[in-house]
N, CA, C and O atoms as CSV, one atom per row, in Angstrom:
chain,resi,resn,atom,element,x,y,z
A,1,MET,N,N,0.863,-1.486,-0.033
A,1,MET,CA,C,-0.208,-0.049,0.153
A,1,MET,C,C,0.341,0.886,-0.112
A,1,MET,O,O,0.751,1.115,1.026
A,2,CYS,N,N,1.003,2.250,-1.100
A,2,CYS,CA,C,2.019,3.072,-0.916
A,2,CYS,C,C,1.339,4.758,-0.065
A,2,CYS,O,O,1.895,5.525,0.720
A,3,ASP,N,N,0.218,4.777,-0.568
A,3,ASP,CA,C,-0.435,5.921,0.815
A,3,ASP,C,C,-0.827,5.464,2.499
A,3,ASP,O,O,-1.840,4.834,2.803
A,4,ARG,N,N,-0.095,5.796,3.179
A,4,ARG,CA,C,-0.209,5.246,4.648
A,4,ARG,C,C,-0.130,6.845,5.154
A,4,ARG,O,O,0.566,7.151,6.122
A,5,ARG,N,N,-0.732,7.610,4.575
A,5,ARG,CA,C,-1.357,8.175,5.405
A,5,ARG,C,C,-2.508,8.330,6.759
A,5,ARG,O,O,-3.549,7.674,6.739
A,6,VAL,N,N,-2.187,9.244,7.878
A,6,VAL,CA,C,-3.133,8.051,8.603
A,6,VAL,C,C,-4.082,9.239,9.390
A,6,VAL,O,O,-3.485,10.136,9.986
A,7,VAL,N,N,-5.453,9.219,9.375
A,7,VAL,CA,C,-6.521,9.956,9.129
A,7,VAL,C,C,-7.711,9.946,10.359
A,7,VAL,O,O,-8.931,9.776,10.377
A,8,ILE,N,N,-6.587,10.243,11.438
A,8,ILE,CA,C,-8.007,10.088,13.202
A,8,ILE,C,C,-9.617,10.912,12.800
A,8,ILE,O,O,-9.793,12.121,12.651
A,9,LYS,N,N,-10.446,10.014,12.717
A,9,LYS,CA,C,-11.894,10.667,12.220
A,9,LYS,C,C,-12.563,10.508,13.559
A,9,LYS,O,O,-13.540,11.257,13.534
A,10,LYS,N,N,-12.526,10.149,14.228
A,10,LYS,CA,C,-13.384,9.954,15.837
A,10,LYS,C,C,-12.666,9.247,16.569
A,10,LYS,O,O,-12.093,8.315,16.004
A,11,ALA,N,N,-12.437,9.435,18.095
A,11,ALA,CA,C,-11.778,9.194,19.399
A,11,ALA,C,C,-12.402,9.174,20.702
A,11,ALA,O,O,-12.661,10.225,21.288
A,12,ASP,N,N,-12.636,8.139,21.144
A,12,ASP,CA,C,-12.404,8.353,22.575
A,12,ASP,C,C,-11.755,7.249,23.121
A,12,ASP,O,O,-12.253,6.132,23.259
A,13,MET,N,N,-10.679,7.579,23.413
A,13,MET,CA,C,-9.405,6.608,23.442
A,13,MET,C,C,-8.572,7.712,24.005
A,13,MET,O,O,-8.601,8.903,23.695
A,14,ARG,N,N,-7.824,7.105,24.888
A,14,ARG,CA,C,-6.065,7.689,25.193
A,14,ARG,C,C,-5.241,7.806,24.078
A,14,ARG,O,O,-5.325,7.051,23.110
A,15,ARG,N,N,-4.250,8.949,24.199
A,15,ARG,CA,C,-3.359,8.567,22.791
A,15,ARG,C,C,-2.910,7.645,22.614
A,15,ARG,O,O,-2.893,6.951,21.597
A,16,THR,N,N,-2.330,7.453,23.922
A,16,THR,CA,C,-1.063,6.220,23.347
A,16,THR,C,C,-1.986,5.033,23.274
A,16,THR,O,O,-1.433,4.026,22.831
A,17,MET,N,N,-3.186,4.904,23.579
A,17,MET,CA,C,-4.391,3.633,22.635
A,17,MET,C,C,-4.394,3.645,21.432
A,17,MET,O,O,-4.384,2.719,20.621
A,18,GLN,N,N,-4.422,5.527,21.217
A,18,GLN,CA,C,-4.771,5.478,19.508
A,18,GLN,C,C,-3.726,4.937,19.064
A,18,GLN,O,O,-3.798,3.781,18.646
A,19,GLN,N,N,-2.831,5.450,19.053
A,19,GLN,CA,C,-1.392,5.294,18.442
A,19,GLN,C,C,-0.997,3.605,17.857
A,19,GLN,O,O,-0.587,3.118,16.803
A,20,GLU,N,N,-1.473,2.994,19.494
A,20,GLU,CA,C,-1.350,1.248,19.218
A,20,GLU,C,C,-2.402,0.758,17.730
A,20,GLU,O,O,-2.033,0.288,16.655
A,21,ALA,N,N,-3.541,1.037,18.130
A,21,ALA,CA,C,-4.759,1.141,17.256
A,21,ALA,C,C,-3.634,0.997,15.691
A,21,ALA,O,O,-3.368,-0.034,15.074
A,22,VAL,N,N,-3.254,2.149,15.460
A,22,VAL,CA,C,-2.876,2.842,13.977
A,22,VAL,C,C,-1.799,1.841,14.065
A,22,VAL,O,O,-2.134,0.813,13.477
A,23,ASP,N,N,-0.409,1.762,14.687
A,23,ASP,CA,C,0.613,0.371,15.063
A,23,ASP,C,C,0.230,-0.728,14.704
A,23,ASP,O,O,0.871,-1.555,14.055
A,24,CYS,N,N,-0.814,-0.804,15.092
A,24,CYS,CA,C,-1.628,-2.573,15.112
A,24,CYS,C,C,-2.222,-2.449,13.839
A,24,CYS,O,O,-2.016,-3.399,13.083
A,25,ALA,N,N,-3.004,-1.384,13.351
A,25,ALA,CA,C,-3.650,-1.588,11.266
A,25,ALA,C,C,-2.370,-1.318,10.615
A,25,ALA,O,O,-2.419,-2.174,9.732
A,26,LYS,N,N,-1.513,-0.852,10.487
A,26,LYS,CA,C,-0.396,-0.421,9.980
A,26,LYS,C,C,0.451,-1.973,10.054
A,26,LYS,O,O,0.981,-2.315,8.997
A,27,GLN,N,N,0.551,-2.612,10.869
A,27,GLN,CA,C,1.540,-4.247,11.271
A,27,GLN,C,C,0.009,-5.020,10.349
A,27,GLN,O,O,-0.174,-5.402,9.193
A,28,ALA,N,N,-0.315,-4.998,10.826
A,28,ALA,CA,C,-1.864,-5.764,10.023
A,28,ALA,C,C,-1.862,-5.650,8.182
A,28,ALA,O,O,-1.759,-6.551,7.350
A,29,LEU,N,N,-1.995,-4.393,8.034
A,29,LEU,CA,C,-1.705,-4.274,6.350
A,29,LEU,C,C,-0.286,-4.750,6.229
A,29,LEU,O,O,-0.095,-5.434,5.224
A,30,GLU,N,N,0.813,-4.546,7.046
A,30,GLU,CA,C,1.687,-5.280,5.951
A,30,GLU,C,C,1.542,-7.433,6.035
A,30,GLU,O,O,1.834,-8.240,5.152
A,31,LYS,N,N,1.114,-7.632,7.134
A,31,LYS,CA,C,0.982,-9.169,6.726
A,31,LYS,C,C,-0.058,-9.946,6.538
A,31,LYS,O,O,-0.006,-11.174,6.478
A,32,PHE,N,N,-1.267,-9.118,6.415
A,32,PHE,CA,C,-2.015,-9.764,5.230
A,32,PHE,C,C,-2.973,-9.391,4.118
A,32,PHE,O,O,-2.146,-8.714,3.508
A,33,ASN,N,N,-3.743,-9.324,3.591
A,33,ASN,CA,C,-4.088,-8.993,1.937
A,33,ASN,C,C,-5.761,-9.235,2.188
A,33,ASN,O,O,-6.425,-9.176,1.153
A,34,ILE,N,N,-6.428,-9.472,3.305
A,34,ILE,CA,C,-8.251,-9.564,3.306
A,34,ILE,C,C,-8.239,-9.024,4.921
A,34,ILE,O,O,-7.732,-9.266,6.016
A,35,GLU,N,N,-9.476,-7.827,4.018
A,35,GLU,CA,C,-9.904,-7.320,5.118
A,35,GLU,C,C,-10.143,-8.286,6.384
A,35,GLU,O,O,-9.632,-8.100,7.488
A,36,ASN,N,N,-10.943,-9.273,6.068
A,36,ASN,CA,C,-11.698,-10.277,7.255
A,36,ASN,C,C,-10.042,-10.606,8.819
A,36,ASN,O,O,-9.986,-10.714,10.044
A,37,ASP,N,N,-9.001,-10.627,7.559
A,37,ASP,CA,C,-8.190,-11.169,8.191
A,37,ASP,C,C,-7.175,-9.838,9.133
A,37,ASP,O,O,-6.650,-9.975,10.238
A,38,ILE,N,N,-7.165,-8.885,8.438
A,38,ILE,CA,C,-6.962,-7.584,8.683
A,38,ILE,C,C,-7.960,-7.560,10.201
A,38,ILE,O,O,-7.458,-7.711,11.314
A,39,ALA,N,N,-8.873,-7.423,10.049
A,39,ALA,CA,C,-9.639,-7.173,11.325
A,39,ALA,C,C,-9.535,-8.017,12.796
A,39,ALA,O,O,-9.508,-7.615,13.960
A,40,ALA,N,N,-9.495,-9.224,12.264
A,40,ALA,CA,C,-9.194,-10.328,13.251
A,40,ALA,C,C,-8.183,-10.264,14.317
A,40,ALA,O,O,-8.307,-10.550,15.508
A,41,PHE,N,N,-6.695,-9.642,13.375
A,41,PHE,CA,C,-5.243,-9.354,13.614
A,41,PHE,C,C,-5.730,-8.550,14.638
A,41,PHE,O,O,-5.438,-9.089,15.706
A,42,ILE,N,N,-6.355,-7.482,14.815
A,42,ILE,CA,C,-6.015,-6.173,15.346
A,42,ILE,C,C,-7.447,-6.311,16.684
A,42,ILE,O,O,-7.489,-5.779,17.794
A,43,LYS,N,N,-8.466,-7.221,16.012
A,43,LYS,CA,C,-9.343,-7.617,17.300
A,43,LYS,C,C,-8.656,-8.386,18.071
A,43,LYS,O,O,-8.730,-8.035,19.249
A,44,GLU,N,N,-8.040,-9.258,17.890
A,44,GLU,CA,C,-7.718,-10.634,18.216
A,44,GLU,C,C,-6.327,-9.937,19.062
A,44,GLU,O,O,-6.221,-10.531,20.135
A,45,GLU,N,N,-5.136,-8.767,18.896
A,45,GLU,CA,C,-3.992,-7.954,19.452
A,45,GLU,C,C,-5.080,-7.326,20.467
A,45,GLU,O,O,-4.908,-7.828,21.578
A,46,PHE,N,N,-6.027,-6.496,20.461
A,46,PHE,CA,C,-6.290,-5.675,21.474
A,46,PHE,C,C,-7.351,-6.646,22.951
A,46,PHE,O,O,-7.543,-6.162,24.067
A,47,ASP,N,N,-7.736,-7.693,22.594
A,47,ASP,CA,C,-8.450,-8.733,23.309
A,47,ASP,C,C,-7.288,-9.173,24.028
A,47,ASP,O,O,-7.264,-8.873,25.222
A,48,LYS,N,N,-6.196,-9.903,23.501
A,48,LYS,CA,C,-5.307,-9.620,24.663
A,48,LYS,C,C,-4.592,-8.420,25.380
A,48,LYS,O,O,-4.577,-8.257,26.600
A,49,LYS,N,N,-4.170,-7.837,24.712
A,49,LYS,CA,C,-3.695,-6.513,25.334
A,49,LYS,C,C,-4.468,-5.402,26.300
A,49,LYS,O,O,-3.756,-4.810,27.111
A,50,TYR,N,N,-6.134,-5.033,26.251
A,50,TYR,CA,C,-7.198,-4.756,26.945
A,50,TYR,C,C,-8.046,-5.574,27.558
A,50,TYR,O,O,-8.837,-5.058,28.347
A,51,ASN,N,N,-8.086,-7.079,27.341
A,51,ASN,CA,C,-9.185,-7.635,27.511
A,51,ASN,C,C,-10.133,-7.453,26.383
A,51,ASN,O,O,-10.135,-6.612,25.483
A,52,PRO,N,N,-11.103,-8.639,26.693
A,52,PRO,CA,C,-12.053,-8.566,25.735
A,52,PRO,C,C,-13.659,-7.558,26.131
A,52,PRO,O,O,-13.932,-7.400,27.320
A,53,LYS,N,N,-14.399,-7.081,25.273
A,53,LYS,CA,C,-14.228,-8.029,23.757
A,53,LYS,C,C,-14.651,-6.525,22.771
A,53,LYS,O,O,-15.549,-5.685,22.707
A,54,TRP,N,N,-13.575,-6.805,22.221
A,54,TRP,CA,C,-13.202,-5.938,21.123
A,54,TRP,C,C,-13.840,-6.174,19.622
A,54,TRP,O,O,-14.235,-7.241,19.151
A,55,HIS,N,N,-13.833,-5.468,19.289
A,55,HIS,CA,C,-15.218,-5.517,17.549
A,55,HIS,C,C,-13.783,-4.536,16.754
A,55,HIS,O,O,-13.081,-3.651,17.244
A,56,CYS,N,N,-13.770,-5.203,15.280
A,56,CYS,CA,C,-12.662,-4.228,14.606
A,56,CYS,C,C,-13.569,-4.367,13.149
A,56,CYS,O,O,-14.288,-5.348,12.960
A,57,ILE,N,N,-13.488,-3.662,12.513
A,57,ILE,CA,C,-14.249,-3.803,11.100
A,57,ILE,C,C,-12.988,-3.036,10.585
A,57,ILE,O,O,-12.206,-2.334,11.226
A,58,VAL,N,N,-12.996,-3.306,9.461
A,58,VAL,CA,C,-12.270,-2.801,8.418
A,58,VAL,C,C,-12.573,-2.858,6.687
A,58,VAL,O,O,-12.711,-3.957,6.150
A,59,GLY,N,N,-12.677,-1.353,5.741
A,59,GLY,CA,C,-12.750,-1.412,4.651
A,59,GLY,C,C,-12.695,-0.191,3.957
A,59,GLY,O,O,-12.345,0.862,4.489
A,60,ARG,N,N,-13.089,-0.328,2.581
A,60,ARG,CA,C,-13.158,1.272,1.501
A,60,ARG,C,C,-14.148,1.576,1.754
A,60,ARG,O,O,-13.998,2.797,1.781
A,61,ASN,N,N,-15.250,1.380,2.007
A,61,ASN,CA,C,-16.586,1.188,2.146
A,61,ASN,C,C,-17.625,0.790,3.239
A,61,ASN,O,O,-17.914,-0.406,3.280
A,62,PHE,N,N,-18.421,1.903,4.420
A,62,PHE,CA,C,-19.234,0.396,4.941
A,62,PHE,C,C,-19.456,1.712,6.287
A,62,PHE,O,O,-18.646,2.528,6.727
A,63,GLY,N,N,-20.782,1.474,6.611
A,63,GLY,CA,C,-21.333,2.266,7.466
A,63,GLY,C,C,-21.427,1.767,9.189
A,63,GLY,O,O,-21.161,0.623,9.557
A,64,SER,N,N,-21.745,2.586,9.867
A,64,SER,CA,C,-21.988,1.852,11.109
A,64,SER,C,C,-22.427,2.575,11.890
A,64,SER,O,O,-22.292,3.793,11.774
A,65,TYR,N,N,-23.161,1.930,13.038
A,65,TYR,CA,C,-23.518,2.873,14.447
A,65,TYR,C,C,-23.672,2.187,15.577
A,65,TYR,O,O,-24.548,1.387,15.904
A,66,VAL,N,N,-22.606,2.632,16.214
A,66,VAL,CA,C,-22.625,1.186,16.858
A,66,VAL,C,C,-22.340,2.025,18.979
A,66,VAL,O,O,-21.869,3.141,19.199
A,67,THR,N,N,-22.763,1.124,19.963
A,67,THR,CA,C,-22.280,1.652,21.370
A,67,THR,C,C,-21.119,0.991,22.085
A,67,THR,O,O,-20.902,-0.221,22.098
A,68,HIS,N,N,-20.219,2.164,22.824
A,68,HIS,CA,C,-19.545,1.634,22.497
A,68,HIS,C,C,-18.247,2.218,25.021
A,68,HIS,O,O,-17.846,3.159,25.706
A,69,GLU,N,N,-18.323,1.164,25.001
A,69,GLU,CA,C,-17.273,1.499,26.472
A,69,GLU,C,C,-16.655,2.728,26.297
A,69,GLU,O,O,-16.429,3.209,25.187
A,70,ARG,N,N,-16.258,3.472,27.792
A,70,ARG,CA,C,-15.530,4.738,27.599
A,70,ARG,C,C,-14.590,4.790,27.175
A,70,ARG,O,O,-14.120,3.654,27.120
A,71,ASP,N,N,-14.045,5.393,26.852
A,71,ASP,CA,C,-12.582,5.475,25.910
A,71,ASP,C,C,-11.996,4.358,25.641
A,71,ASP,O,O,-10.887,4.011,26.048
A,72,CYS,N,N,-13.022,3.512,24.659
A,72,CYS,CA,C,-12.587,2.219,23.776
A,72,CYS,C,C,-13.094,2.353,22.313
A,72,CYS,O,O,-13.740,1.492,21.716
A,73,PHE,N,N,-12.768,3.372,21.898
A,73,PHE,CA,C,-13.835,3.482,20.057
A,73,PHE,C,C,-12.432,4.258,19.801
A,73,PHE,O,O,-11.704,4.882,20.573
A,74,ILE,N,N,-12.344,3.987,18.471
A,74,ILE,CA,C,-11.895,4.658,17.254
A,74,ILE,C,C,-12.006,4.262,15.569
A,74,ILE,O,O,-12.003,3.174,14.992
A,75,TYR,N,N,-12.091,5.475,15.143
A,75,TYR,CA,C,-12.421,5.309,14.319
A,75,TYR,C,C,-11.804,6.037,12.874
A,75,TYR,O,O,-12.162,7.168,12.546
A,76,PHE,N,N,-10.625,5.056,11.896
A,76,PHE,CA,C,-9.882,5.897,11.181
A,76,PHE,C,C,-9.516,5.085,9.897
A,76,PHE,O,O,-9.883,4.006,9.429
A,77,TYR,N,N,-8.489,6.226,9.464
A,77,TYR,CA,C,-7.987,5.707,7.991
A,77,TYR,C,C,-6.645,5.576,8.124
A,77,TYR,O,O,-6.141,6.326,8.960
A,78,VAL,N,N,-5.942,4.863,7.561
A,78,VAL,CA,C,-4.342,4.431,6.918
A,78,VAL,C,C,-4.601,4.460,5.144
A,78,VAL,O,O,-5.087,3.553,4.468
A,79,GLY,N,N,-4.268,5.362,4.828
A,79,GLY,CA,C,-4.466,5.844,3.390
A,79,GLY,C,C,-6.051,5.527,3.227
A,79,GLY,O,O,-6.883,6.013,3.993
A,80,PRO,N,N,-6.438,4.525,1.979
A,80,PRO,CA,C,-7.711,4.605,1.687
A,80,PRO,C,C,-8.380,3.452,2.526
A,80,PRO,O,O,-9.382,2.924,2.043
A,81,VAL,N,N,-8.058,3.159,3.352
A,81,VAL,CA,C,-8.695,1.562,4.249
A,81,VAL,C,C,-9.007,1.969,5.241
A,81,VAL,O,O,-8.097,2.484,5.890
A,82,ALA,N,N,-10.210,1.960,5.781
A,82,ALA,CA,C,-11.027,2.890,6.889
A,82,ALA,C,C,-11.468,1.480,7.935
A,82,ALA,O,O,-11.968,0.428,7.537
A,83,PHE,N,N,-11.101,1.852,9.391
A,83,PHE,CA,C,-11.176,1.061,10.749
A,83,PHE,C,C,-11.674,1.954,11.732
A,83,PHE,O,O,-11.637,3.160,11.975
A,84,LEU,N,N,-12.449,0.278,12.496
A,84,LEU,CA,C,-13.275,1.015,13.524
A,84,LEU,C,C,-12.977,-0.024,14.733
A,84,LEU,O,O,-12.635,-1.202,14.833
A,85,LEU,N,N,-13.210,0.776,15.373
A,85,LEU,CA,C,-12.233,-0.449,16.258
A,85,LEU,C,C,-13.095,-0.132,18.118
A,85,LEU,O,O,-13.019,0.835,18.876
A,86,PHE,N,N,-13.513,-0.882,18.182
A,86,PHE,CA,C,-14.216,-0.214,19.892
A,86,PHE,C,C,-14.287,-1.435,20.408
A,86,PHE,O,O,-14.087,-2.394,19.662
A,87,LYS,N,N,-14.569,-1.623,21.706
A,87,LYS,CA,C,-14.993,-2.620,22.889
A,87,LYS,C,C,-16.466,-2.326,23.188
A,87,LYS,O,O,-16.925,-1.188,23.282
A,88,ASP,N,N,-17.284,-3.655,23.353
A,88,ASP,CA,C,-18.378,-3.153,24.106
A,88,ASP,C,C,-18.268,-4.642,24.607
A,88,ASP,O,O,-17.635,-5.528,24.033
A,89,GLY,N,N,-19.107,-4.792,25.963
A,89,GLY,CA,C,-19.878,-5.756,26.910
A,89,GLY,C,C,-18.446,-6.465,27.631
A,89,GLY,O,O,-18.556,-7.336,28.494
C-alpha cells in the first residue's frame, strides 16, 4: 500500500491507545491482504492487551452505528482503508 497517511476521524480513547491501534493496523496491513484477516488480527491483539470484547471493522466502504465502552473507540484511516475499533460488553 503506497499511501500510508493516517487520519483519525473520531476517537474516544487515550492517545497512547490510539497510537497502538494505528500501529497495529499498519502491522496488519503488512501481514494480510484480506480485510477479514486484518480485522481479526487487530481484534485479537486488543483482546489480549486490553481484555475482551473488542470489535473491529475494516474496509474501504461501510456504514456503522455502534455503542461502546467509555475510552474504547476509534475510527481512522490508513491510506484509503478505514478502521473502526471499539470495545463493547
